[in-house]
VMD Tcl script that draws the C-alpha trace (Angstrom):
set ca {
  {0.00 0.00 0.00}
  {1.32 3.44 -0.92}
  {1.97 6.01 1.77}
  {-0.42 8.88 2.31}
  {2.32 11.41 1.43}
  {3.02 9.64 -1.86}
  {-0.68 9.50 -2.73}
  {-1.13 13.20 -1.93}
  {1.83 14.05 -4.16}
  {0.37 12.00 -7.03}
  {-3.03 13.59 -6.47}
  {-1.56 17.10 -6.65}
  {0.33 16.30 -9.89}
  {-2.76 14.89 -11.60}
  {-4.91 17.84 -10.54}
  {-2.31 20.19 -12.05}
  {-2.37 18.23 -15.32}
  {-6.15 18.37 -15.42}
  {-6.22 22.11 -14.70}
  {-3.70 22.79 -17.46}
  {-5.68 21.10 -20.23}
  {-6.25 22.60 -23.64}
  {-9.47 22.46 -25.61}
  {-10.91 18.97 -25.93}
  {-13.81 17.02 -27.38}
  {-15.38 13.70 -26.43}
  {-16.48 11.37 -29.19}
  {-15.76 8.72 -31.76}
  {-14.42 9.92 -35.08}
  {-15.34 7.97 -38.21}
  {-15.70 8.23 -41.97}
  {-19.18 7.92 -43.47}
  {-19.99 7.66 -47.16}
  {-23.02 9.48 -48.55}
  {-24.71 10.54 -51.77}
  {-25.08 14.21 -52.61}
  {-28.22 14.02 -54.78}
  {-26.77 15.89 -57.77}
  {-27.80 14.52 -61.16}
  {-24.98 12.75 -62.99}
  {-22.68 12.65 -59.96}
  {-20.45 9.62 -59.44}
  {-22.29 8.89 -56.19}
  {-25.37 7.95 -58.25}
  {-23.28 5.04 -59.58}
  {-22.27 3.93 -56.09}
  {-19.06 5.94 -55.59}
  {-20.23 7.75 -52.48}
  {-18.55 10.83 -51.05}
  {-16.50 10.31 -47.86}
  {-16.92 12.63 -44.93}
  {-15.46 12.73 -41.44}
  {-17.90 12.78 -38.54}
  {-17.80 12.73 -34.76}
  {-20.40 10.99 -32.63}
  {-20.81 11.79 -28.99}
  {-23.27 10.76 -26.30}
  {-24.78 13.31 -23.94}
  {-27.68 12.69 -21.58}
  {-28.38 9.31 -23.24}
  {-28.63 10.86 -26.72}
  {-26.14 10.38 -29.55}
  {-25.25 13.41 -31.63}
  {-23.31 13.01 -34.87}
  {-21.70 16.07 -36.45}
  {-19.83 16.60 -39.70}
  {-16.21 17.72 -39.39}
  {-15.09 19.97 -42.27}
  {-11.77 18.89 -43.81}
  {-10.18 22.13 -42.65}
  {-11.02 21.18 -39.03}
  {-10.13 17.45 -39.06}
  {-6.62 17.77 -37.59}
  {-7.82 20.10 -34.84}
  {-10.72 17.83 -33.87}
  {-8.45 14.75 -33.85}
  {-6.08 16.61 -31.52}
  {-8.95 17.60 -29.22}
  {-10.14 13.98 -29.14}
  {-6.67 12.75 -28.12}
  {-6.51 15.40 -25.38}
  {-9.90 14.24 -24.06}
  {-8.74 10.62 -23.93}
  {-5.57 11.64 -22.07}
  {-7.57 13.58 -19.51}
  {-10.06 10.76 -19.16}
  {-7.09 8.60 -18.10}
  {-5.93 11.27 -15.62}
  {-9.40 11.36 -14.08}
  {-9.44 7.57 -13.74}
  {-6.01 7.67 -12.04}
  {-7.16 10.46 -9.73}
  {-10.22 8.41 -8.78}
  {-8.04 5.44 -7.79}
  {-5.73 7.69 -5.75}
  {-8.69 9.26 -3.95}
  {-10.09 5.82 -3.15}
  {-6.72 4.86 -1.64}
  {-6.63 8.11 0.34}
  {-10.01 7.27 1.83}
  {-8.38 4.18 3.36}
  {-5.79 6.41 5.07}
  {-8.35 8.63 6.80}
  {-8.87 8.27 10.50}
  {-12.06 6.51 11.48}
}
mol new
graphics top color blue
foreach p $ca { graphics top sphere $p radius 0.5 }
foreach p [lrange $ca 0 end-1] q [lrange $ca 1 end] { graphics top cylinder $p $q radius 0.2 }
display resetview
């Protein structure tokens, strides 16, 4: 079992990392293929247009949004930042659970 001082130090470091986060976004990024509806377009023959989308769940509802090509890199970066912070929060939860064991009864 880790010492209380060690756990408090780890807790403080994680809180600092969480406070210093950049912009982020939660969701799954995927490519969907769709038709545009224009007469004579290649998508009428089955060659559908690819598009990048992000799906996220909020209050039990799924929202899917188109990501313009000019924004793809930025949104991918935000998604990676979210996943990193999700890990920090999980670590912080485990540390706080351990700290509860160290409290006087």
